[in-house]
MIDOSE-1310 file (N, C-alpha, C; in nm, 2 decimals, decimal comma, always signed):
residues 253
mtdd	-6,09/+8,53/-1,43/-6,00/+8,43/-1,37/-6,08/+8,30/-1,36; -6,03/+8,19/-1,41/-6,11/+8,06/-1,40/-6,09/+8,00/-1,26; -6,19/+7,91/-1,23/-6,20/+7,84/-1,10/-6,06/+7,77/-1,07; -6,01/+7,71/-1,17/-5,87/+7,65/-1,15/-5,76/+7,73/-1,12
terl	-5,76/+7,85/-1,18/-5,66/+7,95/-1,17/-5,68/+8,01/-1,02; -5,80/+8,03/-0,99/-5,84/+8,08/-0,84/-5,79/+7,99/-0,74; -5,80/+7,85/-0,76/-5,76/+7,75/-0,67/-5,61/+7,75/-0,65; -5,54/+7,77/-0,77/-5,39/+7,77/-0,77/-5,34/+7,89/-0,69
yelr	-5,40/+8,00/-0,71/-5,36/+8,13/-0,63/-5,39/+8,11/-0,48; -5,51/+8,04/-0,45/-5,54/+8,02/-0,31/-5,44/+7,93/-0,25; -5,40/+7,82/-0,33/-5,29/+7,73/-0,27/-5,16/+7,79/-0,25; -5,13/+7,89/-0,35/-5,00/+7,96/-0,34/-5,01/+8,05/-0,21
dgid	-5,12/+8,12/-0,19/-5,13/+8,21/-0,07/-5,12/+8,13/+0,06; -5,17/+8,02/+0,06/-5,17/+7,93/+0,18/-5,03/+7,89/+0,21; -4,96/+7,84/+0,10/-4,81/+7,79/+0,13/-4,74/+7,91/+0,18; -4,76/+8,03/+0,11/-4,68/+8,14/+0,16/-4,71/+8,18/+0,30
adaq	-4,84/+8,17/+0,34/-4,86/+8,21/+0,48/-4,81/+8,11/+0,58; -4,80/+7,99/+0,53/-4,72/+7,89/+0,63/-4,57/+7,93/+0,64; -4,52/+7,96/+0,52/-4,39/+8,00/+0,51/-4,36/+8,12/+0,60; -4,44/+8,22/+0,60/-4,43/+8,34/+0,68/-4,43/+8,31/+0,83
rfea	-4,53/+8,21/+0,87/-4,52/+8,16/+1,01/-4,40/+8,11/+1,05; -4,34/+8,02/+0,96/-4,22/+7,95/+0,99/-4,10/+8,05/+1,00; -4,11/+8,15/+0,92/-4,00/+8,25/+0,93/-4,02/+8,34/+1,07; -4,12/+8,37/+1,10/-4,16/+8,43/+1,23/-4,11/+8,34/+1,35
gaaa	-4,13/+8,21/+1,34/-4,10/+8,13/+1,44/-3,94/+8,12/+1,46; -3,88/+8,10/+1,34/-3,74/+8,09/+1,33/-3,67/+8,21/+1,38; -3,72/+8,33/+1,35/-3,66/+8,46/+1,40/-3,68/+8,47/+1,56; -3,78/+8,41/+1,62/-3,81/+8,42/+1,76/-3,74/+8,32/+1,84
ataq	-3,68/+8,22/+1,79/-3,62/+8,11/+1,86/-3,47/+8,17/+1,88; -3,47/+8,26/+1,98/-3,34/+8,33/+2,01/-3,26/+8,27/+2,13; -3,32/+8,18/+2,21/-3,25/+8,14/+2,32/-3,12/+8,08/+2,27; -3,01/+8,12/+2,35/-2,88/+8,07/+2,31/-2,81/+8,00/+2,41
sagd	-2,84/+8,00/+2,53/-2,78/+7,94/+2,65/-2,87/+7,88/+2,75; -2,82/+7,79/+2,82/-2,89/+7,72/+2,93/-2,79/+7,66/+3,03; -2,84/+7,64/+3,15/-2,75/+7,58/+3,24/-2,83/+7,49/+3,34; -2,75/+7,42/+3,42/-2,84/+7,32/+3,52/-2,87/+7,40/+3,65
dsgs	-2,94/+7,34/+3,74/-2,98/+7,41/+3,86/-2,86/+7,44/+3,95; -2,76/+7,36/+3,95/-2,64/+7,37/+4,03/-2,53/+7,48/+3,99; -2,55/+7,51/+3,86/-2,44/+7,60/+3,80/-2,32/+7,54/+3,75; -2,33/+7,39/+3,76/-2,21/+7,32/+3,71/-2,19/+7,31/+3,56
ieve	-2,31/+7,32/+3,49/-2,28/+7,30/+3,36/-2,36/+7,42/+3,28; -2,29/+7,47/+3,18/-2,33/+7,58/+3,10/-2,33/+7,54/+2,94; -2,43/+7,57/+2,87/-2,43/+7,55/+2,74/-2,46/+7,67/+2,65; -2,40/+7,70/+2,55/-2,41/+7,82/+2,47/-2,41/+7,76/+2,32
vvad	-2,51/+7,80/+2,25/-2,52/+7,76/+2,11/-2,50/+7,87/+2,02; -2,40/+7,87/+1,93/-2,36/+7,97/+1,83/-2,36/+7,90/+1,70; -2,44/+7,95/+1,60/-2,45/+7,89/+1,46/-2,47/+7,74/+1,46; -2,57/+7,70/+1,56/-2,62/+7,56/+1,57/-2,51/+7,47/+1,63
tpti	-2,41/+7,53/+1,67/-2,29/+7,45/+1,74/-2,28/+7,48/+1,89; -2,31/+7,37/+1,96/-2,31/+7,40/+2,12/-2,16/+7,40/+2,18; -2,14/+7,48/+2,27/-2,02/+7,49/+2,34/-2,05/+7,47/+2,49; -1,98/+7,37/+2,54/-2,01/+7,33/+2,68/-1,91/+7,38/+2,77
tvnd	-1,95/+7,43/+2,89/-1,87/+7,46/+2,99/-1,89/+7,39/+3,12; -1,80/+7,31/+3,16/-1,81/+7,24/+3,30/-1,74/+7,32/+3,41; -1,82/+7,37/+3,51/-1,75/+7,46/+3,60/-1,70/+7,38/+3,72; -1,60/+7,44/+3,79/-1,55/+7,39/+3,92/-1,66/+7,36/+4,02
gwrr	-1,63/+7,25/+4,09/-1,73/+7,21/+4,19/-1,84/+7,12/+4,13; -1,83/+7,08/+4,01/-1,94/+6,99/+3,95/-1,95/+6,86/+4,02; -1,83/+6,82/+4,09/-1,84/+6,68/+4,15/-1,93/+6,69/+4,27; -1,96/+6,80/+4,32/-2,06/+6,81/+4,44/-2,21/+6,78/+4,39
syep	-2,23/+6,78/+4,26/-2,36/+6,77/+4,22/-2,38/+6,64/+4,14; -2,27/+6,58/+4,08/-2,28/+6,47/+3,99/-2,16/+6,37/+4,01; -2,21/+6,25/+4,00/-2,11/+6,14/+4,00/-2,04/+6,14/+3,86; -1,93/+6,08/+3,85/-1,86/+6,09/+3,71/-1,95/+6,02/+3,60
nalg	-2,02/+5,92/+3,64/-2,11/+5,86/+3,53/-2,24/+5,93/+3,50; -2,26/+6,03/+3,57/-2,38/+6,12/+3,55/-2,36/+6,25/+3,47; -2,23/+6,29/+3,46/-2,19/+6,41/+3,39/-2,23/+6,42/+3,25; -2,22/+6,31/+3,17/-2,25/+6,31/+3,03/-2,40/+6,32/+3,01
paim	-2,48/+6,25/+3,08/-2,63/+6,26/+3,07/-2,68/+6,40/+3,11; -2,61/+6,45/+3,22/-2,66/+6,59/+3,27/-2,62/+6,69/+3,17; -2,51/+6,68/+3,08/-2,49/+6,78/+2,98/-2,60/+6,76/+2,88; -2,63/+6,65/+2,84/-2,73/+6,62/+2,75/-2,87/+6,68/+2,79
qvlt	-2,89/+6,67/+2,91/-3,01/+6,72/+2,97/-3,03/+6,88/+2,95; -2,91/+6,93/+2,97/-2,92/+7,09/+2,96/-2,94/+7,12/+2,81; -2,87/+7,04/+2,72/-2,90/+7,05/+2,58/-3,04/+7,05/+2,54; -3,11/+6,95/+2,60/-3,25/+6,92/+2,58/-3,34/+7,04/+2,63
tlat	-3,29/+7,09/+2,74/-3,37/+7,21/+2,80/-3,36/+7,33/+2,70; -3,24/+7,35/+2,65/-3,22/+7,46/+2,56/-3,30/+7,45/+2,43; -3,31/+7,32/+2,39/-3,38/+7,29/+2,25/-3,53/+7,31/+2,27; -3,57/+7,27/+2,39/-3,72/+7,28/+2,43/-3,75/+7,44/+2,44
rrle	-3,67/+7,50/+2,50/-3,70/+7,64/+2,52/-3,71/+7,71/+2,38; -3,61/+7,68/+2,28/-3,61/+7,73/+2,15/-3,73/+7,69/+2,07; -3,77/+7,56/+2,09/-3,89/+7,52/+2,03/-4,02/+7,59/+2,08; -4,03/+7,62/+2,21/-4,14/+7,68/+2,25/-4,15/+7,83/+2,20
qfad	-4,04/+7,90/+2,20/-4,04/+8,03/+2,13/-4,08/+8,03/+2,00; -4,03/+7,93/+1,92/-4,07/+7,90/+1,78/-4,21/+7,90/+1,77; -4,27/+7,79/+1,85/-4,42/+7,77/+1,83/-4,51/+7,89/+1,87; -4,47/+7,96/+1,98/-4,55/+8,08/+2,02/-4,55/+8,19/+1,92
aaeq	-4,43/+8,23/+1,85/-4,43/+8,31/+1,76/-4,49/+8,28/+1,63; -4,48/+8,15/+1,59/-4,55/+8,11/+1,47/-4,71/+8,11/+1,48; -4,74/+8,08/+1,61/-4,89/+8,09/+1,63/-4,95/+8,23/+1,63; -4,87/+8,32/+1,68/-4,91/+8,46/+1,69/-4,89/+8,54/+1,56
atpr	-4,81/+8,48/+1,48/-4,78/+8,56/+1,35/-4,90/+8,59/+1,27; -4,90/+8,70/+1,20/-5,01/+8,75/+1,11/-4,96/+8,76/+0,97; -4,96/+8,66/+0,89/-4,91/+8,66/+0,76/-4,98/+8,78/+0,67; -4,90/+8,84/+0,58/-4,95/+8,94/+0,51/-4,95/+8,89/+0,36
nrpt	-5,03/+8,95/+0,27/-5,04/+8,91/+0,14/-4,91/+8,96/+0,06; -4,83/+8,87/+0,01/-4,71/+8,90/-0,07/-4,74/+8,88/-0,21; -4,68/+8,98/-0,29/-4,70/+8,95/-0,44/-4,64/+8,82/-0,49; -4,72/+8,77/-0,59/-4,67/+8,65/-0,66/-4,54/+8,67/-0,73
pplg	-4,44/+8,60/-0,73/-4,32/+8,61/-0,79/-4,35/+8,63/-0,95; -4,27/+8,71/-1,02/-4,29/+8,72/-1,16/-4,28/+8,58/-1,23; -4,36/+8,55/-1,33/-4,35/+8,43/-1,40/-4,22/+8,39/-1,44; -4,14/+8,49/-1,49/-4,02/+8,45/-1,55/-3,92/+8,42/-1,45
dtpv	-3,95/+8,43/-1,32/-3,85/+8,39/-1,22/-3,88/+8,25/-1,17; -3,98/+8,18/-1,23/-4,01/+8,05/-1,19/-3,98/+7,94/-1,29; -3,97/+7,82/-1,26/-3,94/+7,72/-1,36/-4,03/+7,71/-1,47; -4,15/+7,74/-1,45/-4,26/+7,73/-1,56/-4,23/+7,85/-1,65
gqaq	-4,21/+7,97/-1,60/-4,18/+8,09/-1,66/-4,05/+8,07/-1,76; -3,95/+8,00/-1,70/-3,83/+7,99/-1,77/-3,85/+7,89/-1,89; -3,94/+7,79/-1,86/-3,97/+7,69/-1,96/-4,03/+7,76/-2,07; -4,13/+7,85/-2,05/-4,20/+7,92/-2,16/-4,10/+7,99/-2,24
iele	-3,99/+8,06/-2,18/-3,90/+8,14/-2,25/-3,82/+8,04/-2,34; -3,77/+7,93/-2,30/-3,69/+7,83/-2,36/-3,77/+7,78/-2,49; -3,91/+7,75/-2,47/-3,99/+7,70/-2,57/-4,02/+7,80/-2,68; -4,03/+7,93/-2,63/-4,06/+8,03/-2,73/-3,92/+8,06/-2,81
ragd	-3,80/+8,04/-2,75/-3,68/+8,05/-2,83/-3,67/+7,93/-2,94; -3,72/+7,81/-2,90/-3,72/+7,70/-3,00/-3,80/+7,73/-3,12; -3,91/+7,79/-3,10/-3,99/+7,83/-3,21/-4,02/+7,71/-3,29; -4,02/+7,72/-3,42/-4,06/+7,62/-3,52/-3,97/+7,49/-3,52
dldg	-3,85/+7,51/-3,45/-3,77/+7,38/-3,42/-3,81/+7,30/-3,33; -3,91/+7,34/-3,25/-3,96/+7,25/-3,13/-4,03/+7,13/-3,19; -3,99/+7,02/-3,14/-4,06/+6,89/-3,18/-4,16/+6,86/-3,06; -4,28/+6,87/-3,09/-4,38/+6,86/-2,99/-4,39/+6,71/-2,93
taml	-4,38/+6,61/-3,01/-4,38/+6,49/-2,97/-4,25/+6,44/-2,88; -4,15/+6,50/-2,92/-4,02/+6,48/-2,84/-4,03/+6,54/-2,71; -4,09/+6,66/-2,71/-4,10/+6,73/-2,58/-4,19/+6,66/-2,49; -4,32/+6,60/-2,53/-4,40/+6,52/-2,45/-4,33/+6,39/-2,40
nrlt	-4,24/+6,34/-2,49/-4,17/+6,22/-2,45/-4,07/+6,25/-2,33; -4,01/+6,37/-2,34/-3,91/+6,41/-2,24/-3,99/+6,43/-2,10; -4,10/+6,50/-2,12/-4,19/+6,53/-2,00/-4,24/+6,40/-1,94; -4,28/+6,31/-2,02/-4,31/+6,17/-1,97/-4,20/+6,10/-1,88
amld	-4,08/+6,11/-1,97/-3,97/+6,05/-1,90/-3,93/+6,10/-1,77; -3,95/+6,24/-1,76/-3,92/+6,32/-1,63/-4,02/+6,27/-1,53; -4,14/+6,26/-1,56/-4,25/+6,22/-1,46/-4,23/+6,07/-1,42; -4,19/+5,99/-1,50/-4,16/+5,85/-1,49/-4,05/+5,84/-1,38
tmvg	-3,94/+5,92/-1,40/-3,82/+5,94/-1,31/-3,86/+5,97/-1,17; -3,95/+6,08/-1,16/-4,00/+6,13/-1,04/-4,09/+6,02/-0,96; -4,18/+5,96/-1,03/-4,26/+5,86/-0,97/-4,18/+5,74/-0,94; -4,10/+5,69/-1,02/-4,03/+5,57/-0,99/-3,91/+5,59/-0,87
gide	-3,87/+5,71/-0,87/-3,76/+5,72/-0,78/-3,79/+5,80/-0,64; -3,91/+5,84/-0,63/-3,95/+5,90/-0,50/-3,93/+5,83/-0,37; -3,97/+5,71/-0,37/-3,96/+5,62/-0,25/-3,81/+5,61/-0,22; -3,73/+5,56/-0,32/-3,58/+5,54/-0,28/-3,52/+5,67/-0,24
tvqt	-3,56/+5,78/-0,29/-3,50/+5,91/-0,27/-3,53/+5,95/-0,12; -3,66/+5,93/-0,08/-3,70/+5,96/+0,06/-3,64/+5,87/+0,15; -3,61/+5,76/+0,12/-3,53/+5,66/+0,21/-3,40/+5,69/+0,23; -3,33/+5,74/+0,12/-3,19/+5,77/+0,11/-3,17/+5,89/+0,20
iaar	-3,25/+6,00/+0,18/-3,24/+6,12/+0,26/-3,26/+6,11/+0,40; -3,37/+6,02/+0,44/-3,39/+5,98/+0,58/-3,28/+5,91/+0,63; -3,21/+5,81/+0,57/-3,10/+5,74/+0,62/-2,98/+5,83/+0,65; -2,96/+5,92/+0,55/-2,85/+6,02/+0,57/-2,87/+6,11/+0,69
ssap	-2,99/+6,15/+0,71/-3,02/+6,25/+0,82/-3,01/+6,19/+0,95; -3,05/+6,05/+0,96/-3,04/+5,98/+1,09/-2,91/+5,89/+1,11; -2,83/+5,90/+1,02/-2,71/+5,81/+1,04/-2,61/+5,87/+1,15; -2,57/+5,78/+1,23/-2,48/+5,84/+1,35/-2,34/+5,87/+1,31
hsgt	-2,29/+5,99/+1,35/-2,15/+6,01/+1,32/-2,08/+6,06/+1,45; -1,97/+5,98/+1,48/-1,91/+6,00/+1,61/-1,77/+6,08/+1,59; -1,73/+6,15/+1,69/-1,60/+6,22/+1,70/-1,54/+6,20/+1,84; -1,41/+6,20/+1,85/-1,36/+6,20/+1,98/-1,26/+6,32/+2,02
svpe	-1,23/+6,34/+2,13/-1,13/+6,44/+2,16/-0,99/+6,38/+2,13; -0,89/+6,46/+2,13/-0,77/+6,42/+2,09/-0,71/+6,30/+2,18; -0,71/+6,32/+2,31/-0,68/+6,21/+2,39/-0,78/+6,08/+2,41; -0,90/+6,11/+2,34/-1,01/+6,02/+2,34/-1,07/+5,99/+2,46
hvra	-1,07/+6,09/+2,55/-1,15/+6,06/+2,68/-1,30/+6,09/+2,67; -1,33/+6,16/+2,55/-1,47/+6,19/+2,52/-1,51/+6,16/+2,39; -1,63/+6,10/+2,37/-1,68/+6,07/+2,25/-1,81/+6,13/+2,22; -1,84/+6,19/+2,12/-1,97/+6,26/+2,09/-2,03/+6,20/+1,96
tmrg	-2,16/+6,17/+1,97/-2,23/+6,11/+1,86/-2,34/+6,22/+1,82; -2,35/+6,23/+1,68/-2,45/+6,31/+1,62/-2,53/+6,23/+1,51; -2,66/+6,28/+1,50/-2,74/+6,22/+1,40/-2,79/+6,34/+1,32; -2,74/+6,35/+1,20/-2,76/+6,48/+1,11/-2,68/+6,58/+1,19
rtlv	-2,74/+6,69/+1,23/-2,67/+6,80/+1,31/-2,70/+6,81/+1,44; -2,78/+6,69/+1,50/-2,81/+6,70/+1,64/-2,74/+6,61/+1,73; -2,69/+6,67/+1,83/-2,59/+6,58/+1,94/-2,69/+6,49/+2,00; -2,67/+6,35/+2,00/-2,75/+6,27/+2,07/-2,69/+6,19/+2,19
eltl	-2,55/+6,19/+2,19/-2,49/+6,12/+2,29/-2,36/+6,17/+2,32; -2,32/+6,18/+2,45/-2,19/+6,21/+2,50/-2,14/+6,09/+2,60; -2,03/+6,05/+2,56/-1,97/+5,94/+2,66/-1,83/+5,99/+2,71; -1,82/+6,00/+2,84/-1,69/+6,05/+2,90/-1,63/+5,94/+2,98
derw	-1,50/+5,93/+2,97/-1,42/+5,83/+3,04/-1,43/+5,86/+3,20; -1,49/+5,76/+3,27/-1,51/+5,79/+3,42/-1,40/+5,80/+3,49; -1,29/+5,71/+3,45/-1,18/+5,72/+3,53/-1,10/+5,85/+3,51; -1,11/+5,89/+3,40/-1,03/+6,02/+3,36/-1,10/+6,13/+3,44
leya	-1,24/+6,13/+3,46/-1,32/+6,24/+3,52/-1,28/+6,24/+3,67; -1,23/+6,13/+3,73/-1,19/+6,13/+3,87/-1,08/+6,24/+3,90; -0,99/+6,27/+3,79/-0,89/+6,36/+3,83/-0,88/+6,49/+3,73; -0,95/+6,48/+3,62/-0,95/+6,59/+3,53/-1,01/+6,71/+3,58
gpne	-0,95/+6,83/+3,54/-1,01/+6,96/+3,59/-1,11/+7,00/+3,50; -1,19/+7,10/+3,54/-1,30/+7,15/+3,47/-1,27/+7,21/+3,33; -1,16/+7,28/+3,31/-1,13/+7,34/+3,19/-1,08/+7,23/+3,10; -1,02/+7,12/+3,15/-0,99/+7,01/+3,06/-1,09/+6,94/+3,01
isre	-1,19/+6,92/+3,10/-1,32/+6,84/+3,06/-1,39/+6,92/+2,96; -1,41/+7,05/+2,98/-1,49/+7,14/+2,89/-1,41/+7,13/+2,75; -1,28/+7,14/+2,75/-1,21/+7,13/+2,61/-1,24/+7,01/+2,55; -1,22/+6,90/+2,62/-1,23/+6,77/+2,54/-1,37/+6,75/+2,50
vnea	-1,48/+6,79/+2,58/-1,61/+6,77/+2,53/-1,63/+6,85/+2,41; -1,58/+6,97/+2,41/-1,61/+7,05/+2,29/-1,53/+7,01/+2,17; -1,41/+6,94/+2,19/-1,33/+6,89/+2,08/-1,41/+6,76/+2,01; -1,46/+6,69/+2,10/-1,54/+6,57/+2,04/-1,66/+6,61/+1,97
isaa	-1,73/+6,72/+2,02/-1,85/+6,76/+1,95/-1,82/+6,81/+1,81; -1,71/+6,89/+1,81/-1,65/+6,95/+1,69/-1,62/+6,85/+1,58; -1,55/+6,74/+1,63/-1,51/+6,63/+1,54/-1,63/+6,56/+1,49; -1,73/+6,53/+1,57/-1,85/+6,46/+1,52/-1,93/+6,55/+1,43
saqa	-1,94/+6,68/+1,45/-2,00/+6,78/+1,36/-1,93/+6,77/+1,23; -1,79/+6,78/+1,23/-1,72/+6,79/+1,11/-1,75/+6,66/+1,03; -1,75/+6,55/+1,10/-1,76/+6,42/+1,03/-1,91/+6,41/+0,96; -2,01/+6,46/+1,03/-2,13/+6,46/+0,99/-2,15/+6,55/+0,85
tsll	-2,09/+6,67/+0,86/-2,10/+6,76/+0,76/-2,03/+6,72/+0,64; -1,92/+6,64/+0,65/-1,82/+6,61/+0,54/-1,91/+6,50/+0,46; -1,99/+6,43/+0,52/-2,07/+6,32/+0,47/-2,20/+6,35/+0,41; -2,25/+6,47/+0,43/-2,38/+6,52/+0,39/-2,36/+6,59/+0,26
ptnp	-2,42/+6,55/+0,14/-2,40/+6,62/+0,02/-2,47/+6,77/+0,03; -2,41/+6,86/-0,05/-2,46/+7,00/-0,05/-2,61/+6,99/-0,10; -2,64/+6,92/-0,20/-2,78/+6,90/-0,26/-2,84/+6,77/-0,20; -2,94/+6,76/-0,12/-2,99/+6,65/-0,07/-3,04/+6,55/-0,16
fqgt	-3,05/+6,58/-0,29/-3,10/+6,48/-0,40/-2,98/+6,41/-0,45; -2,85/+6,45/-0,42/-2,74/+6,41/-0,49/-2,72/+6,26/-0,45; -2,69/+6,17/-0,55/-2,68/+6,03/-0,53/-2,81/+5,95/-0,52; -2,92/+6,03/-0,56/-3,05/+5,96/-0,56/-3,11/+5,96/-0,70
plag	-3,22/+5,88/-0,72/-3,28/+5,89/-0,85/-3,33/+6,02/-0,89; -3,35/+6,12/-0,80/-3,39/+6,25/-0,83/-3,29/+6,35/-0,83; -3,17/+6,31/-0,85/-3,06/+6,41/-0,86/-3,09/+6,52/-0,97; -3,13/+6,48/-1,09/-3,15/+6,57/-1,19/-3,26/+6,67/-1,15
igrm	-3,36/+6,63/-1,08/-3,47/+6,72/-1,02/-3,41/+6,82/-0,92; -3,32/+6,78/-0,85/-3,24/+6,87/-0,75/-3,16/+6,97/-0,82; -3,11/+6,93/-0,94/-3,02/+7,03/-1,02/-3,12/+7,13/-1,09; -3,24/+7,08/-1,12/-3,35/+7,18/-1,18/-3,39/+7,28/-1,08
lddp	-3,41/+7,23/-0,95/-3,46/+7,33/-0,84/-3,34/+7,43/-0,82; -3,23/+7,40/-0,84/-3,11/+7,50/-0,83/-3,10/+7,60/-0,95; -3,17/+7,57/-1,06/-3,15/+7,63/-1,18/-3,29/+7,63/-1,24; -3,37/+7,74/-1,22/-3,51/+7,74/-1,29/-3,51/+7,73/-1,43
safg	-3,40/+7,77/-1,51/-3,41/+7,76/-1,65/-3,39/+7,61/-1,70; -3,34/+7,52/-1,61/-3,31/+7,38/-1,66/-3,43/+7,31/-1,69; -3,54/+7,34/-1,64/-3,65/+7,27/-1,68/-3,70/+7,31/-1,83; -3,68/+7,44/-1,87/-3,71/+7,47/-2,00/-3,61/+7,42/-2,09
ryla	-3,48/+7,42/-2,06/-3,38/+7,37/-2,14/-3,40/+7,21/-2,18; -3,46/+7,15/-2,07/-3,48/+6,99/-2,09/-3,59/+6,98/-2,19; -3,70/+7,05/-2,17/-3,82/+7,04/-2,25/-3,79/+7,07/-2,40; -3,70/+7,17/-2,42/-3,67/+7,21/-2,55/-3,56/+7,12/-2,61
ghdd	-3,51/+7,03/-2,53/-3,41/+6,93/-2,59/-3,27/+6,98/-2,58; -3,24/+7,09/-2,51/-3,12/+7,15/-2,50/-3,03/+7,09/-2,39; -3,08/+7,01/-2,30/-3,03/+6,96/-2,18/-3,10/+6,84/-2,13; -3,04/+6,76/-2,06/-3,10/+6,63/-2,03/-3,06/+6,59/-1,87
pfit	-3,11/+6,68/-1,78/-3,07/+6,66/-1,64/-3,14/+6,55/-1,57; -3,25/+6,49/-1,63/-3,32/+6,40/-1,57/-3,28/+6,25/-1,60; -3,24/+6,23/-1,72/-3,21/+6,10/-1,77/-3,06/+6,07/-1,77; -2,98/+6,16/-1,82/-2,85/+6,14/-1,82/-2,78/+6,14/-1,69
dprg	-2,70/+6,04/-1,65/-2,64/+6,04/-1,52/-2,74/+6,08/-1,40; -2,86/+6,01/-1,39/-2,96/+6,05/-1,30/-2,93/+6,07/-1,15; -2,83/+6,00/-1,12/-2,79/+6,02/-0,97/-2,67/+6,11/-0,94; -2,63/+6,18/-1,04/-2,54/+6,30/-1,02/-2,40/+6,25/-0,97
a	-2,31/+6,33/-0,96/-2,17/+6,30/-0,94/-2,16/+6,27/-0,79
């Protein structure tokens, strides 16, 4: 085994070990509920969606203008607890050596298969030109792609309850703000408050989800790269001249 090959395998093992630590942390982040000290607010998260319950007697602990921030604080408490569970499990995880995936299951392996199929019909110069064009696309589009993905993930999306007494704002899939009508809170019952808060959160989540593309590279200069990641054989087809996912319609549909 050459030194270069040895370094590649060491790099692969290091990445896989980090992935195993992440998997262990994600599996250990099991906290699903939290509440405030007074018992006025309860939060339960199922499938990354929070459900808020405001209990009777909440007015003894909070003024109307403090209820929204108090709910957000309980959500922060739950998120912190889950993060601590994740960090502890990831730190204590003991990664094991996992076998390297078969070459044929990787983009490089699939590329080799496609090139072997081309045989004598393969134009080496054209192949190198396609590879250069792909690399130029990647280098030239990486900054714009990162900026686009970051902008999408941080863009605010708001939703309201049907009577519009509650507005929820999310960035990506994270709830960042709750605004409740203080005059309405003066007379609204706890069940009504809970229902409208959850309606607003659901509406904001639906808005955010509908605007996020399935493939994060969609609509960016690296849309073709994203399609290749979804289909390991695409790289080989491209090099062999059978497909052009990197140059044709580079930003995708």
